[in-house]
C-alpha positions as CSV (number, residue, x, y, z in Angstrom):
1,M,148.3,105.3,67.1
2,S,145.4,106.6,67.2
3,T,143.1,105.5,68.9
4,T,140.1,108.0,68.5
5,R,137.1,107.4,65.6
6,P,136.8,109.6,63.4
7,A,133.7,111.6,64.1
8,T,131.8,109.9,59.8
9,Q,132.6,106.2,61.6
10,D,130.7,103.6,63.4
11,P,129.6,104.8,67.2
12,A,132.1,102.7,68.4
13,I,130.7,98.9,68.9
14,N,130.6,97.3,72.2
15,I,132.3,93.6,73.5
16,L,131.9,92.0,76.5
17,V,134.7,89.8,78.3
18,I,134.1,87.6,81.0
19,A,137.0,86.3,83.4
20,F,136.2,83.9,86.3
21,E,140.0,83.3,86.5
22,A,142.6,85.3,88.6
23,G,145.9,86.1,87.4
24,R,145.7,85.8,84.1
25,W,147.5,88.0,82.1
26,G,146.3,87.6,78.6
27,P,143.1,88.3,78.7
28,A,143.9,92.4,80.3
29,R,146.4,92.9,77.3
30,L,143.2,91.7,74.4
31,V,141.7,94.2,76.0
32,K,144.5,96.6,75.0
33,S,144.1,95.5,71.7
34,L,140.4,96.0,71.8
35,H,140.7,99.8,72.7
36,E,143.5,100.5,70.8
37,S,141.3,99.4,67.6
38,G,138.6,102.0,68.4
39,F,136.1,99.3,70.5
40,K,134.3,100.3,74.0
41,V,135.0,97.4,76.1
42,A,133.9,96.2,79.7
43,V,134.2,92.7,81.4
44,L,132.5,91.6,84.4
45,C,134.4,89.8,86.2
46,P,135.9,89.0,89.9
47,P,138.0,92.5,91.6
48,G,141.0,91.0,92.0
49,N,141.7,89.9,88.3
50,A,143.3,91.1,86.4
51,L,140.9,92.8,83.8
52,A,139.6,94.5,86.3
53,Q,142.9,96.7,86.6
54,T,143.8,97.8,83.1
55,R,142.9,100.8,82.8
56,Y,141.7,100.2,79.2
57,L,138.2,99.4,80.5
58,D,135.9,101.6,79.5
59,R,133.2,99.9,82.2
60,L,133.3,96.9,84.5
61,F,131.5,94.6,86.1
62,P,132.1,92.8,89.3
63,L,132.0,89.6,89.6
64,N,132.2,89.3,93.2
65,D,130.8,85.6,93.5
66,V,132.0,82.9,91.5
67,R,131.3,80.2,92.4
68,S,127.1,80.9,93.2
69,S,125.4,79.6,88.7
70,R,122.1,82.1,90.1
71,H,124.9,85.2,90.8
72,V,126.7,85.1,87.6
73,E,123.5,84.8,85.2
74,Q,121.7,87.8,86.8
75,R,125.6,90.0,86.8
76,L,125.6,88.5,83.2
77,A,122.1,89.1,82.3
78,A,122.6,92.5,83.8
79,A,125.8,93.7,82.2
80,I,124.5,92.5,78.7
81,Q,121.4,94.5,79.2
82,A,123.2,97.6,80.0
83,W,125.8,96.9,78.4
84,Q,125.0,95.7,74.9
85,P,127.2,94.4,73.7
86,R,127.7,93.8,70.1
87,L,130.2,89.9,71.3
88,V,131.2,88.1,74.1
89,I,133.8,87.1,74.7
90,P,134.9,84.7,77.5
91,A,139.0,84.6,78.2
92,D,139.7,81.4,80.2
93,D,139.0,77.7,80.0
94,S,136.3,77.6,82.6
95,I,133.6,79.8,80.6
96,R,132.3,77.0,79.0
97,P,128.4,77.3,77.0
98,R,125.6,74.9,79.4
99,P,124.3,72.7,76.5
100,D,121.2,73.1,75.2
101,T,118.7,70.3,76.5
102,S,115.5,71.3,75.6
103,R,115.8,71.6,71.4
104,T,116.6,67.3,70.9
105,H,119.1,66.5,68.2
106,R,117.8,64.7,65.3
107,P,121.4,64.0,62.5
């Protein structure tokens, strides 16, 4: 299967994959599939994570401290600004969106 895109197609779509947990190989396989489908893939994860080791990455945004929410938010903002992803994929169960408490929900 060819991984190059014909010149007549739209440019590749940037995808950002985020992971905190080490020792999970499934997300690394996802990156390979996305890459082979013509997407440009970047990851935000700790340097020792399996995602950081895959050769199918277009860019790595290292995340050295996953325990500090301030550090994670800063690194995520920097990665989004630099990579301009069209899609962000959480790659493990420890990534959950925080509820938006700034809005009131009315049924």
